[in-house]
C-alpha positions in Angstrom: -110.5 -44.4 -27.1 -108.1 -45.7 -24.5 -109.3 -46.0 -20.9 -106.1 -44.2 -19.7 -106.4 -40.4 -20.0 -103.7 -37.8 -20.4 -106.1 -34.8 -20.1 -109.4 -34.6 -18.3 -111.6 -31.5 -17.9 -114.7 -31.1 -15.8 -117.2 -28.2 -16.2 -114.4 -26.2 -17.7 -115.1 -22.5 -18.5 -113.1 -19.4 -19.3 -114.6 -15.9 -19.3 -113.0 -12.7 -20.6 -114.1 -9.2 -19.9 -114.5 -6.8 -22.8 -114.2 -3.1 -23.4 -113.6 -0.9 -20.4 -115.1 -3.3 -18.0 -111.9 -3.8 -16.1 -112.0 -6.5 -13.4 -108.9 -5.4 -11.6 -109.0 -2.0 -9.8 -106.2 0.1 -8.2 -106.6 0.8 -4.5 -107.3 4.5 -5.2 -110.2 3.5 -7.4 -111.7 1.3 -4.7 -111.4 4.0 -2.1 -112.8 6.6 -4.4 -115.9 4.5 -5.0 -116.7 3.9 -1.3 -118.7 7.2 -0.7 -120.7 6.6 -3.9 -121.6 3.0 -2.8 -122.5 4.2 0.8 -124.8 6.8 -0.7 -126.3 4.2 -3.1 -125.4 6.0 -6.3 -122.7 5.9 -9.0 -122.7 2.1 -9.0 -120.2 0.7 -11.4 -121.9 -0.9 -14.4 -121.4 -4.7 -14.9 -118.6 -5.2 -17.5 -119.4 -7.0 -20.7 -118.0 -10.4 -20.9 -117.4 -13.3 -23.3 -117.3 -17.0 -22.4 -114.5 -18.4 -24.6 -115.2 -21.8 -23.1 -118.3 -23.1 -21.3 -119.1 -26.5 -19.7 -116.3 -28.4 -21.4 -116.2 -32.0 -20.2 -113.6 -34.1 -22.0 -111.1 -36.9 -21.7 -108.2 -37.0 -24.1 -106.6 -40.5 -24.1 -102.9 -41.2 -23.8 -100.8 -42.1 -26.8 -103.1 -40.6 -29.5 -103.2 -37.6 -31.7 -106.5 -35.7 -31.1 -107.7 -33.0 -33.4 -109.6 -29.9 -32.2 -111.9 -28.4 -34.9 -114.0 -25.3 -35.0 -114.4 -21.9 -36.6 -112.3 -18.9 -35.7 -113.4 -17.8 -32.2 -114.7 -21.2 -31.2 -112.4 -21.4 -28.2 -109.7 -23.8 -29.6 -106.7 -21.6 -28.7 -108.1 -20.7 -25.3 -108.6 -24.4 -24.6 -104.9 -25.1 -25.3 -103.8 -22.1 -23.2 -105.8 -23.5 -20.3 -104.2 -26.9 -20.7 -100.8 -25.4 -20.8 -101.4 -23.4 -17.6 -100.9 -20.0 -19.4 -104.5 -19.1 -18.7 -106.4 -20.1 -15.5 -110.0 -21.4 -15.9 -112.9 -19.3 -14.6 -114.9 -22.4 -13.7 -114.3 -26.1 -13.5 -111.0 -28.0 -13.4 -108.2 -29.5 -15.5 -106.3 -32.6 -14.7 -103.0 -33.3 -16.6 -101.2 -36.7 -16.4 -97.7 -36.1 -17.8 -95.1 -33.4 -18.7 -96.6 -30.9 -21.2 -94.8 -29.2 -24.1 -96.6 -26.6 -26.1 -96.3 -24.6 -29.2 -99.0 -22.0 -29.1 -97.7 -18.8 -30.6 -94.8 -17.9 -32.9 -91.6 -17.3 -30.9 -93.1 -17.8 -27.5 -90.2 -17.9 -25.1 -87.8 -16.5 -27.7 -85.7 -13.3 -26.9 -85.4 -11.2 -30.1 -81.9 -9.9 -29.3 -80.5 -13.4 -28.8 -79.3 -15.6 -31.7 -81.1 -18.8 -32.8 -78.4 -20.9 -31.1 -78.9 -19.0 -27.8 -82.7 -19.2 -28.1 -82.6 -23.0 -28.5 -81.1 -23.2 -25.0 -83.3 -20.5 -23.6 -86.5 -22.0 -25.0 -85.5 -25.5 -24.1 -84.9 -24.5 -20.5 -88.3 -22.7 -20.4 -90.0 -25.9 -21.7 -88.3 -27.9 -19.0 -85.3 -29.4 -20.6 -82.0 -29.7 -18.8 -78.8 -28.4 -20.2 -77.5 -31.9 -21.0 -80.8 -32.7 -22.8 -80.6 -29.6 -25.0 -76.9 -30.3 -25.9 -77.6 -34.0 -26.7 -80.5 -33.0 -29.0 -79.0 -29.7 -30.3 -77.8 -31.0 -33.7 -81.1 -32.9 -34.3 -83.1 -29.7 -33.4 -81.1 -27.5 -35.8 -81.3 -30.1 -38.6 -85.0 -30.4 -38.3 -85.6 -26.6 -38.2 -83.6 -26.0 -41.4 -82.2 -22.7 -40.1 -78.6 -23.8 -39.5 -77.3 -21.0 -41.9 -78.8 -18.4 -39.6 -78.2 -20.0 -36.3 -75.9 -17.2 -35.1 -78.2 -14.4 -36.3 -80.5 -12.6 -33.8 -84.0 -14.0 -34.2 -85.4 -10.5 -34.5 -84.2 -10.8 -38.1 -85.9 -14.1 -38.7 -89.0 -14.3 -40.8 -92.2 -15.7 -39.3 -91.7 -19.0 -40.9 -88.1 -19.3 -39.5 -89.4 -18.4 -36.1 -92.1 -21.1 -36.2 -89.7 -23.8 -37.6 -87.2 -23.3 -34.9 -89.8 -23.1 -32.2 -91.5 -26.3 -33.4 -88.2 -28.1 -33.6 -87.4 -27.3 -30.0 -90.9 -28.2 -28.7 -91.1 -31.4 -30.8 -87.7 -32.6 -29.4 -88.6 -31.9 -25.8 -90.2 -35.4 -25.9 -93.1 -34.4 -23.5 -95.7 -36.9 -22.6 -98.3 -34.4 -24.0 -97.6 -32.0 -26.9 -100.0 -29.1 -27.5 -99.8 -27.6 -31.0 -101.8 -24.6 -32.3 -101.8 -24.0 -36.0 -98.1 -25.0 -36.6 -99.1 -26.0 -40.2 -100.1 -22.5 -41.0 -96.5 -21.4 -41.4 -93.7 -22.8 -43.5 -93.3 -24.5 -46.9 -94.9 -27.8 -48.0 -91.7 -29.8 -47.1 -91.5 -28.4 -43.6 -95.3 -29.1 -43.1 -94.7 -32.7 -44.1 -91.8 -33.0 -41.6 -94.1 -31.6 -38.9 -96.8 -34.1 -39.7 -94.2 -36.9 -39.6 -92.8 -35.8 -36.3 -96.2 -35.6 -34.6 -97.1 -39.0 -36.0 -93.8 -40.4 -34.7 -94.4 -39.0 -31.3 -97.8 -40.6 -31.1 -97.3 -44.0 -32.7 -93.7 -44.9 -32.1 -93.1 -43.1 -28.8 -96.6 -43.3 -27.3 -96.9 -39.6 -26.7 -100.2 -37.6 -26.7 -100.6 -34.8 -29.2 -103.5 -32.3 -29.1 -103.6 -30.5 -32.4 -105.6 -27.4 -33.2 -105.7 -26.7 -37.0 -108.0 -25.4 -39.7 -106.2 -27.8 -42.0 -108.7 -30.6 -41.9 -106.6 -32.6 -44.4 -103.8 -32.7 -41.9 -106.1 -33.5 -39.0 -107.6 -36.3 -41.0 -104.2 -37.8 -41.7 -103.0 -37.6 -38.1 -105.8 -38.2 -35.7 -108.3 -41.0 -35.2 -110.5 -38.9 -32.9 -111.4 -35.3 -33.0 -113.3 -32.7 -30.9 -115.5 -30.1 -32.4 -115.8 -26.8 -30.5 -118.5 -24.3 -31.3 -118.9 -21.0 -29.5 -116.9 -22.3 -26.6 -118.9 -25.5 -26.1 -118.2 -29.1 -27.2 -120.6 -29.7 -30.1 -119.5 -33.2 -30.9 -116.7 -35.8 -30.4 -115.9 -39.0 -32.1 -113.9 -40.6 -35.0 -112.2 -37.9 -37.1 -113.9 -38.8 -40.4 -117.4 -38.4 -38.9 -116.5 -35.2 -37.1 -114.8 -33.6 -40.2 -117.8 -34.6 -42.3 -120.3 -33.1 -39.9 -118.2 -29.9 -39.6 -117.9 -29.4 -43.3 -121.7 -30.0 -43.8 -122.3 -27.2 -41.3 -120.5 -24.7 -43.4 -122.1 -22.8 -46.2 -120.2 -23.2 -49.5 -120.4 -21.0 -52.6 -120.7 -17.3 -51.8 -122.4 -15.8 -54.8 -120.4 -13.1 -56.7 -121.3 -9.6 -55.5 -123.0 -10.9 -52.3 -121.6 -9.2 -49.2 -120.9 -11.5 -46.2 -121.2 -10.0 -42.7 -118.0 -11.0 -40.7 -118.7 -9.1 -37.5 -119.7 -12.3 -35.6 -116.6 -14.2 -36.8 -113.9 -11.5 -36.6 -111.2 -12.0 -33.9 -108.9 -9.0 -33.7 -105.6 -8.9 -31.9 -106.7 -5.5 -30.9 -109.7 -3.2 -31.4 -107.9 -0.5 -33.5 -109.1 -1.9 -36.9 -111.2 -4.9 -37.9 -112.6 -6.5 -41.0 -116.4 -6.2 -41.1 -117.6 -7.7 -44.4 -116.4 -9.1 -47.7 -117.4 -10.2 -51.1 -116.1 -11.6 -54.4 -116.6 -9.8 -57.7 -116.0 -11.1 -61.2 -116.1 -9.4 -64.6 -119.8 -9.7 -65.3 -120.0 -13.5 -65.0 -122.7 -15.0 -62.9 -120.3 -17.3 -61.1 -116.6 -17.8 -60.2 -114.8 -19.5 -63.0 -111.6 -21.5 -62.8 -108.5 -19.7 -64.2 -110.4 -16.5 -64.8 -109.8 -13.0 -63.2 -111.6 -12.0 -60.0 -111.4 -9.5 -57.1 -111.9 -9.8 -53.4 -113.3 -6.7 -51.7 -113.5 -6.2 -47.9 -114.5 -3.4 -45.7 -112.5 -2.4 -42.6 -113.4 -0.2 -39.7 -110.6 1.8 -38.0 -111.1 3.7 -34.7 -108.3 6.1 -35.6 -105.9 6.6 -38.5 -103.6 3.6 -38.8 -100.8 2.2 -41.0 -101.4 -1.2 -42.5 -98.4 -3.3 -43.3 -100.3 -5.1 -46.0 -103.5 -6.9 -46.9 -103.9 -10.4 -48.1 -106.4 -13.1 -49.2 -105.3 -16.7 -48.6 -107.0 -19.4 -50.7 -107.2 -22.9 -49.3 -109.1 -26.1 -49.8 -112.2 -26.6 -47.7 -110.0 -29.2 -45.9 -107.6 -26.4 -45.0 -104.6 -27.0 -47.3 -103.3 -23.5 -48.3 -102.9 -23.0 -52.1 -102.3 -19.4 -52.7 -101.5 -16.1 -50.9 -102.6 -13.1 -52.9 -102.0 -9.4 -51.9 -99.1 -7.7 -50.3 -97.2 -8.2 -47.1 -93.8 -6.8 -48.0 -94.7 -3.8 -50.2 -95.4 -0.2 -49.3 -97.5 0.4 -46.2 -101.2 1.4 -46.6 -102.4 4.5 -44.8 -105.9 3.9 -43.5 -108.0 6.9 -42.3 -110.4 6.7 -39.3 -113.8 5.2 -40.1 -114.8 2.8 -42.8 -112.6 2.0 -45.8 -112.7 -0.6 -48.6 -109.7 -2.7 -49.8 -109.7 -4.6 -53.1 -107.4 -7.4 -54.0 -107.3 -8.2 -57.7 -106.1 -11.5 -59.2 -105.4 -11.8 -62.9 -106.6 -15.4 -62.7 -107.8 -18.1 -60.2 -105.3 -20.9 -60.7 -107.3 -23.8 -59.2 -109.3 -26.7 -60.5 -113.1 -26.6 -60.3 -114.3 -27.3 -56.8 -114.9 -25.7 -53.4 -112.4 -23.4 -51.6 -112.2 -21.1 -48.6 -110.7 -17.6 -48.4 -109.0 -16.2 -45.3 -108.6 -12.4 -45.1 -105.6 -10.8 -43.3 -104.6 -7.2 -42.6 -101.2 -6.7 -41.0 -99.5 -4.0 -38.9 -95.9 -2.7 -39.1 -93.9 -3.5 -36.0 -90.6 -2.1 -34.6 -88.2 -1.0 -37.4 -90.8 -1.8 -40.1 -89.1 -5.1 -41.1 -91.5 -7.3 -39.2 -95.3 -7.5 -39.8 -97.8 -8.4 -37.1 -101.5 -9.1 -37.5 -104.2 -6.5 -37.1 -107.0 -8.8 -37.9 -107.5 -12.3 -39.4 -110.8 -13.8 -40.5 -110.4 -17.5 -41.4 -113.0 -18.9 -43.8 -114.4 -15.5 -44.5 -115.6 -16.5 -47.9 -116.5 -19.8 -49.5 -115.8 -20.1 -53.2 -117.2 -22.6 -55.7 -115.0 -22.5 -58.8 -116.7 -23.7 -62.0 -115.1 -25.0 -65.2 -115.5 -23.1 -68.5 -114.7 -24.3 -72.0 -113.0 -21.0 -72.7 -110.5 -21.4 -69.9 -107.1 -22.7 -70.8 -105.6 -25.6 -68.8 -104.2 -24.7 -65.4 -100.5 -24.4 -65.3 -99.0 -24.3 -61.8 -95.8 -22.8 -63.2 -97.4 -19.6 -64.5 -97.3 -17.0 -61.7 -100.4 -15.3 -60.5 -100.4 -11.5 -60.4 -102.2 -9.9 -57.6 -102.4 -6.3 -56.4 -104.1 -4.3 -53.7 -106.0 -1.5 -55.2 -106.2 2.0 -53.8 -108.0 2.3 -50.5 -111.5 3.8 -50.9 -112.6 5.8 -47.8 -116.3 5.2 -47.1 -116.7 7.8 -44.3 -116.7 8.0 -40.5 
């Protein structure tokens, strides 16, 4: 790596408090607790906490694309939020040398009632661009985003993909010295993903900018970055050349969940809230001892709801072990699913598995209905919930990518409180 650094962290740590252990109290709460403390009783219990980052010592060099790898919940997104000054560290320090542009969440800095055109100027200003800079780059931003047809439409009517494309276009044309990108390749079609990769490569190689990329798409990380950082449970597990880090990371994962075998997901689940979460999952096949290419299968997963909720949909995403998404199966736009309080089981059935023999990963997603019901947010997402080893069979016909895959979400089975 270069001797000149763009980002340097020392003993960096970030702690979050869980449950009801609130770290901020109103004045009346403090005053009410004084008599109890003077009498030595009624002491407030220590709140539960989680260290999202711990003892992180890193130097990210100038002018390179650096990948951040790790399982869901490893601290990757928290790391970028600390670098972008959205979140303050609990311990340690962060030094930044250069102007920072960031794309961390879909539509951050966008106003839903404003049009795409108005949000380009608003978001550009939030990211530090002057009015002249935005006007000079406006046509280029719109062309890159591919949403020119909807430019004068309020962004509350945009799909998630359109949000991300416009947000990335603004952030990528800010021309910051340091660009922080979190899972931008998880949204959009293949052509837009290629443009994103090309733009990040151009920023680093042609313009000498620094790009810090968080992604589960290891194929993209391998293409873009020479060096990578592997985070595990909030700590740096390893750093070095990307091929070596990717290889070590893949070898640490268990591949090939046996059909019918339940996988406990409690330790890996990261919910946007605590209303409902995915607790375990399994793959089932029609009596076969293994998963076979181009044959039917089902994915079952249990969810736990604290109270009755309405799901916007349920989906299983199939990807290569390297992170390239191949298939979304389930429902995101269909009828809502009423989920009772307690444990329930969802089942996504595929009429065939349209992939060549090999190793694959399955992400599980349950969504919520937001606002008028047109937009869907995420209740829970477990990335890499299941690992699938697809086998060839002589009886299976050749795979035809033009034949659509039929998938449906079966009726919810209530398991009890």
